[in-house]
C-alpha positions in Angstrom: -15.8 0.2 -16.5 -13.1 -0.8 -14.0 -10.2 1.8 -13.8 -7.2 2.0 -12.1 -4.8 4.7 -12.2 -1.5 4.8 -10.6 0.5 7.8 -9.6 3.3 8.8 -7.6 6.5 7.3 -9.0 9.5 9.2 -9.9 13.5 9.3 -9.3 14.5 9.0 -5.7 18.0 8.3 -4.2 18.8 5.0 -2.4 17.4 5.3 1.4 14.8 7.7 -0.1 11.1 7.4 0.2 7.8 7.3 -2.2 4.1 6.9 -1.7 2.1 5.5 -4.7 -1.5 5.8 -5.4 -3.8 3.8 -7.1 -7.1 5.6 -7.7 -10.0 3.0 -8.6 -13.4 3.6 -10.2 -16.4 1.6 -11.9 -16.6 -0.9 -9.2 -17.2 -1.2 -5.6 -14.0 -0.6 -4.2 -14.5 -1.7 -0.6 -16.0 -5.2 -1.8 -12.5 -6.4 -3.3 -8.9 -7.1 -2.4 -6.2 -4.9 -4.0 -2.7 -5.6 -4.7 0.6 -4.0 -5.8 2.9 -5.7 -8.3 6.4 -4.5 -9.9 8.1 -5.4 -13.1 11.4 -4.6 -13.6 13.4 -4.7 -16.7 14.0 -8.4 -18.1 11.9 -9.7 -15.1 8.5 -11.3 -14.5 6.2 -9.3 -12.8 5.9 -10.1 -9.3 3.5 -9.4 -6.2 4.9 -7.0 -3.8 1.9 -6.3 -1.3 -1.8 -7.2 -0.7 -4.4 -5.8 1.3 -7.9 -7.6 1.7 -11.5 -5.9 2.2 -11.2 -6.3 5.9 -7.6 -4.9 5.7 -5.6 -8.2 6.3 -2.0 -7.4 4.5 0.7 -9.3 3.0 4.0 -8.5 1.7 6.5 -10.0 0.1 10.2 -10.8 2.0 12.0 -8.3 0.2 9.8 -5.5 1.0 8.8 -6.6 4.6 9.4 -3.8 7.1 10.3 -1.1 4.4 6.9 -0.9 2.3 3.6 -0.3 3.5 0.1 -0.9 1.9 -2.9 0.4 2.8 -6.6 1.6 1.4 -8.6 4.2 2.0 -12.4 2.9 1.0 -13.8 6.8 1.4 -11.5 7.6 -1.5 -11.4 4.3 -3.3 -8.1 4.7 -3.3 -5.0 2.3 -2.4 -1.4 3.5 -1.4 2.0 1.9 -1.3 4.4 3.7 1.1 7.8 2.8 0.3 11.0 3.6 2.3 14.4 2.9 2.6 14.5 2.2 -1.1 17.3 0.3 -3.1 18.6 0.2 -6.4 16.8 -3.3 -6.8 13.3 -1.6 -6.1 13.4 0.2 -9.5 10.8 -1.1 -11.3 7.2 -0.1 -12.8 4.7 -0.7 -10.2 1.0 -1.5 -11.0 -2.0 -2.0 -8.8 -4.4 -4.9 -9.2 -7.7 -6.2 -8.6 -9.8 -9.3 -9.4 -13.4 -9.1 -10.1 -15.5 -12.0 -11.0 -12.4 -14.2 -11.9 -10.9 -11.3 -14.1 -7.8 -9.3 -13.2 -7.9 -5.4 -13.9 -4.6 -3.8 -14.2 -3.6 -0.3 -13.9 -1.2 1.2 -16.5 1.8 1.4 -13.9 4.1 3.9 -12.8 7.8 4.1 -13.3 9.8 4.2 -9.8 13.8 4.4 -10.3 16.0 4.3 -7.4 19.4 5.7 -8.6 22.0 8.1 -7.0 
């Protein structure tokens, strides 16, 4: 079955960096687009970045220039490198893929940016 497992979250000071990983299994990873989303307390879940099968990339404006999404098809893993973190980046970060019209989500990893 499709599984997405995130890791790499934690507590970091403003201005710091974290790299999130999402390990995928149960499907042909290199055949599907992948996305990172986040949900802050009291807010709706929002897309952060996406990467296509051909490594086409998009970011939302608040993270452009600070976050980098990448994928390693040999390792079935998508990454989110986050630099210059701000308190407003605090959220649960989840990866997602869509297969034949159905969305699959990981369990999420908490990122807290605080001094």
